[in-house]
Structure formats: C-alpha cells, structure tokens
NUSEBA-164920 format. One line per 10 residues: their letters; for each residue x, y, z of N, C-alpha, C. Coordinates in steps of 0.05 Angstrom, whole numbers, plus 5000, padded with zeros to 4 digits. Last residue first. Layout:
<gutis>
A> X Y Z X Y Z X Y Z | ...
</gutis>
This chain:
<gutis>
AVDAHVYDTF> 3657 1476 7062 3666 1465 7035 3660 1485 7013 | 3680 1484 7125 3664 1497 7104 3675 1488 7077 | 3716 1464 7162 3693 1448 7156 3676 1459 7133 | 3752 1504 7170 3762 1480 7157 3739 1462 7149 | 3723 1543 7198 3730 1548 7171 3739 1523 7156 | 3668 1526 7235 3697 1522 7234 3704 1525 7205 | 3615 1561 7269 3626 1546 7247 3656 1545 7249 | 3555 1584 7297 3582 1573 7302 3591 1557 7277 | 3522 1642 7295 3524 1616 7281 3553 1606 7284 | 3479 1689 7322 3503 1673 7325 3501 1648 7309
FFLQRFQKLG> 3440 1728 7299 3453 1730 7325 3479 1715 7327 | 3419 1717 7250 3423 1745 7256 3438 1749 7283 | 3409 1663 7252 3432 1672 7236 3438 1702 7241 | 3361 1657 7278 3386 1652 7293 3410 1662 7278 | 3324 1662 7238 3327 1684 7257 3354 1682 7272 | 3326 1612 7215 3337 1635 7200 3342 1658 7218 | 3300 1582 7255 3328 1576 7248 3341 1599 7233 | 3250 1607 7253 3265 1607 7278 3295 1601 7273 | 3235 1595 7200 3238 1623 7209 3255 1625 7234 | 3231 1539 7204 3250 1551 7186 3256 1580 7194
RHMLALVAAA> 3187 1534 7241 3214 1524 7247 3235 1536 7230 | 3147 1558 7209 3154 1569 7236 3182 1560 7244 | 3145 1523 7166 3152 1551 7162 3161 1564 7188 | 3128 1477 7193 3154 1477 7180 3164 1506 7174 | 3077 1495 7207 3096 1488 7228 3124 1487 7217 | 3054 1502 7156 3058 1525 7174 3078 1519 7196 | 3054 1449 7139 3069 1469 7124 3074 1493 7142 | 3019 1426 7177 3046 1416 7174 3064 1437 7160 | 2972 1455 7169 2985 1457 7195 3014 1448 7193 | 2960 1439 7117 2966 1468 7122 2981 1470 7149
AVAGGVNASL> 2950 1385 7127 2972 1393 7109 2980 1422 7114 | 2905 1390 7159 2929 1377 7170 2953 1385 7153 | 2870 1415 7123 2877 1429 7148 2902 1417 7160 | 2866 1375 7084 2877 1402 7077 2886 1417 7102 | 2843 1334 7113 2869 1330 7101 2882 1357 7094 | 2793 1357 7126 2812 1349 7147 2840 1346 7136 | 2773 1370 7074 2774 1389 7096 2795 1382 7117 | 2777 1323 7043 2793 1346 7036 2795 1367 7058 | 2780 1264 7085 2766 1284 7068 2785 1307 7062 | 2798 1225 7118 2812 1228 7092 2798 1248 7074
LPTGSAASVG> 2764 1227 7162 2792 1236 7165 2806 1240 7138 | 2697 1252 7150 2717 1231 7148 2746 1242 7149 | 2664 1290 7199 2677 1290 7172 2698 1268 7171 | 2646 1293 7251 2638 1270 7234 2649 1270 7206 | 2665 1331 7282 2638 1335 7273 2629 1313 7254 | 2718 1318 7290 2699 1314 7312 2670 1316 7303 | 2741 1336 7243 2741 1307 7249 2720 1301 7270 | 2733 1391 7248 2721 1376 7225 2719 1346 7231 | 2762 1400 7295 2733 1406 7295 2720 1391 7272 | 2814 1386 7276 2801 1373 7299 2771 1376 7299
AVLIAAATAA> 2822 1422 7234 2823 1394 7229 2809 1378 7252 | 2818 1470 7263 2799 1465 7241 2799 1435 7235 | 2863 1464 7297 2836 1466 7308 2815 1460 7287 | 2904 1464 7260 2900 1440 7276 2872 1440 7288 | 2898 1517 7242 2894 1495 7223 2890 1468 7238 | 2909 1545 7290 2883 1547 7278 2878 1524 7258 | 2963 1531 7297 2943 1523 7317 2915 1524 7306 | 2984 1556 7252 2987 1527 7255 2966 1517 7275 | 2972 1609 7264 2959 1597 7240 2961 1566 7242 | 3005 1617 7308 2976 1619 7311 2961 1606 7288
WTVPLATDIR> 3055 1611 7282 3048 1593 7305 3017 1593 7308 | 3054 1652 7246 3056 1624 7236 3048 1605 7258 | 3052 1695 7282 3030 1691 7262 3030 1662 7252 | 3099 1692 7312 3073 1686 7325 3050 1682 7306 | 3135 1702 7265 3136 1678 7282 3110 1673 7297 | 3128 1752 7241 3117 1728 7228 3117 1704 7246 | 3154 1787 7275 3125 1791 7271 3113 1765 7259 | 3206 1770 7271 3194 1770 7297 3163 1774 7296 | 3213 1780 7216 3213 1753 7226 3200 1751 7253 | 3211 1836 7218 3191 1822 7203 3190 1792 7211
KLAKMCDPCH> 3256 1846 7250 3230 1854 7260 3208 1840 7245 | 3296 1827 7215 3292 1814 7241 3265 1821 7253 | 3291 1863 7173 3286 1835 7168 3280 1820 7195 | 3307 1910 7200 3281 1908 7187 3273 1879 7183 | 3360 1896 7213 3340 1901 7234 3312 1900 7224 | 3382 1892 7162 3380 1868 7179 3360 1872 7202 | 3377 1945 7146 3364 1924 7131 3361 1899 7147 | 3409 1974 7184 3379 1978 7182 3365 1956 7167 | 3456 1950 7226 3448 1949 7198 3418 1952 7196 | 3469 1945 7279 3477 1970 7266 3468 1972 7237
KTHQHYRDLT> 3452 1896 7295 3439 1919 7308 3447 1945 7295 | 3486 1862 7261 3456 1864 7258 3445 1889 7270 | 3543 1867 7277 3531 1876 7251 3501 1882 7253 | 3560 1856 7328 3579 1865 7309 3567 1876 7283 | 3515 1839 7356 3528 1863 7365 3549 1874 7345 | 3500 1794 7322 3482 1815 7330 3496 1841 7337 | 3542 1758 7316 3534 1775 7293 3516 1798 7301 | 3595 1733 7348 3569 1746 7354 3562 1766 7332 | 3643 1707 7346 3624 1702 7324 3596 1714 7329 | 3668 1723 7394 3681 1728 7368 3661 1726 7345
ERRDMLPPLD> 3633 1704 7433 3637 1733 7430 3650 1740 7403 | 3639 1649 7426 3613 1661 7424 3615 1692 7419 | 3694 1641 7436 3683 1636 7410 3656 1649 7406 | 3723 1696 7474 3713 1668 7471 3699 1666 7444 | 3781 1735 7460 3752 1733 7463 3744 1704 7461 | 3840 1747 7497 3826 1732 7476 3796 1732 7481 | 3858 1814 7517 3851 1786 7524 3836 1773 7500 | 3904 1851 7475 3880 1849 7491 3874 1819 7498 | 3976 1854 7483 3952 1845 7469 3928 1845 7487 | 4019 1863 7516 4006 1887 7503 3981 1879 7488
DLTKPLLPMA> 4039 1815 7530 4024 1830 7550 4010 1854 7539 | 4070 1800 7487 4045 1786 7491 4027 1801 7511 | 4097 1862 7460 4099 1837 7475 4071 1825 7477 | 4082 1903 7427 4110 1895 7427 4115 1868 7441 | 4029 1924 7386 4038 1909 7409 4067 1900 7406 | 4025 1991 7362 4030 1963 7356 4039 1948 7381 | 4024 2044 7378 3999 2029 7379 4003 1999 7374 | 4073 2069 7370 4065 2062 7397 4040 2044 7399 | 4118 2051 7320 4091 2060 7325 4082 2051 7353 | 4165 2028 7307 4166 2052 7324 4139 2062 7332
AGYKTLWSRW> 4152 1989 7270 4161 1981 7297 4162 2004 7317 | 4139 2006 7219 4119 2005 7239 4128 1998 7267 | 4178 2002 7179 4172 2028 7191 4154 2027 7216 | 4187 1946 7167 4208 1967 7162 4203 1992 7178 | 4142 1919 7182 4168 1909 7191 4189 1931 7189 | 4103 1949 7155 4103 1948 7184 4130 1939 7195 | 4118 1937 7103 4119 1965 7112 4120 1965 7143 | 4107 1882 7103 4134 1891 7098 4138 1920 7108 | 4052 1883 7110 4069 1871 7131 4098 1880 7127 | 4037 1909 7062 4031 1921 7088 4048 1910 7110
AAVGTDSTGP> 4054 1871 7025 4065 1898 7024 4061 1912 7051 | 4021 1828 7039 4050 1825 7041 4063 1852 7042 | 3971 1850 7027 3977 1842 7055 4007 1840 7059 | 3977 1858 6972 3972 1881 6989 3979 1874 7018 | 3983 1805 6954 4004 1824 6950 4001 1848 6969 | 3943 1768 6954 3957 1772 6980 3979 1793 6977 | 3926 1761 6903 3908 1776 6921 3921 1782 6948 | 3963 1728 6882 3966 1756 6876 3948 1773 6893 | 3986 1678 6930 3967 1690 6911 3972 1719 6906 | 4020 1660 6970 4028 1657 6942 4010 1672 6923
MYYNKQWSSV> 4041 1667 7029 4020 1681 7014 4027 1681 6985 | 4053 1637 7089 4058 1634 7061 4035 1647 7045 | 4076 1656 7148 4052 1659 7132 4060 1659 7102 | 4127 1648 7171 4103 1635 7182 4078 1636 7165 | 4164 1679 7144 4168 1649 7144 4143 1635 7154 | 4143 1730 7153 4148 1721 7125 4152 1691 7124 | 4140 1738 7208 4115 1734 7193 4120 1723 7165 | 4182 1751 7240 4180 1723 7230 4155 1718 7213 | 4183 1800 7263 4194 1798 7236 4192 1770 7225 | 4163 1792 7315 4146 1804 7295 4157 1801 7266
GEALLESEQM> 4172 1730 7347 4184 1755 7337 4168 1766 7314 | 4144 1688 7368 4168 1682 7352 4183 1707 7342 | 4105 1714 7397 4121 1695 7411 4147 1688 7395 | 4079 1744 7358 4096 1758 7378 4114 1739 7393 | 4053 1702 7331 4072 1720 7317 4090 1734 7336 | 4019 1682 7370 4039 1665 7358 4061 1681 7344 | 3988 1727 7380 4003 1715 7401 4026 1698 7390 | 3963 1735 7330 3981 1755 7341 3999 1744 7362 | 3931 1690 7326 3954 1692 7309 3974 1713 7319 | 3896 1705 7368 3910 1680 7369 3935 1681 7351
</gutis>
C-alpha cells in the first residue's frame, strides 16, 4: 500500500511523505537516502505501479500460521499440546457434568459438596476449554488495527 503511494508521487518523495524524527529511524532514513542516490539503477526495485506485486488481502497479510507458526518448532509444539488438551478438557467437562447429574439423580442434595464441586469443576473446565480455543486462534490469525492498539 505504501509502495503504491510512494511510486504514485515519485520515489524521491519519501523524505516529504515520511517524517522520521526519532533516532531509531536514522538507519531507515540512511537506507532510503542510499536507495535514492544509488538504488534507482537496481533492476529489482519497482519503477512503476505495474512492477509491484498484487496487494494481499487482510487475512493473507496477517496469516500467522503460514508466516511463522508452521516454521517455528516451539510454536508447533505448543499448538500440538493445545490440540491434545482441547479434547481432554472437553471430556473432563462432560465427565464432571455426568458426575453432578448422577449425584443429583441418586438423591444427593443439589447444594451438597459432591454436586456443587462437580458443577464448579465443569464450569472451570469449560472456561479452560474456551480459553484454549481462543489462545489456539492466536497461532493462525488475529485481526487488528494498529491505530486501535493502546
């Protein structure tokens, strides 16, 4: 997107279009100056808008799985552990609900420790399952707008 705007106004217009006051931007400014001075003859740099690749859609741009996760052994290990934990938490939630149901059906008072504990365990396990599913999504795609990040 920025490349298109820069090429539309001329490659040498970057100095007026991009204000870089910080000392951390010195390297970028030096690189851009070098490109302006020496890089125009490089065949790999786009000269017109037609030389640019097509714009990627938002989902493709922010796709974490193909850009990082599948190449990172630590992320892949974490993803496999989450994939293992999801059915376990789901089954444990179902088991806790079953224990609460059987206890209540066998005449145990609803406010007893057995029924209450099983219901509380089911609630905690269901929340864990939901949290794991939401966390798992971070390995694939998370949509965000930089302006909204505080």
